[in-house]
C-alpha positions, 0 to 999 in steps of 0.5 A: 463717138463721144466719152461718155459713150465710150465709157459705157461700151466698157462698162458693158464689156465688164459685165458682158465678159464677168457674166459670161465667164461666171457661166462658162467657169467650171463646164469643164472640170466641175469645179468653181471658184467661191462666190463671184470670182469666177467672174474675174479669175479668168481675165479679160474684164477690163480690157475695155477699159484698156482699150478707152485708155490707149485710144485715149492717150492716142487721141492726147499725141502720143504715137503708138509706139509709146503705148504698150499693152503686151510686153507691160513686165517691169522690175518689181521693188517687193518682187523681181517683176510686175506686169502691168494693163498698159505702159506708156514709154516714149524715148525710153523713158516711162511716163505711166505704168498703170494697172487696173482692179475691179472692185465689185461686192463686199471685197470692196471693204476687205481691199480698200485702205 
């Protein structure tokens, strides 16, 4: 599958999960987050992009043992620890720590600096 198709697949996953979470939240408790927040507080909406990055790193020659999507906690600077979406560690050397963020709608201006 070419890169454009793979990115499109990740984008479809993003919107599918956001929509499902928005509909699902509050069904059991009757409480919903304000606005579109309910679509993202359940997490998992960026998993398609994490999967894509993992595949691209493996295709670039990194062994599976170097790519971590679980147990991704590192010591923090402003707090004791920080959880990341993806870490790349080779020979006990941290090569990359990646955190994905989604900005959709009016909050973009509030978060872009």
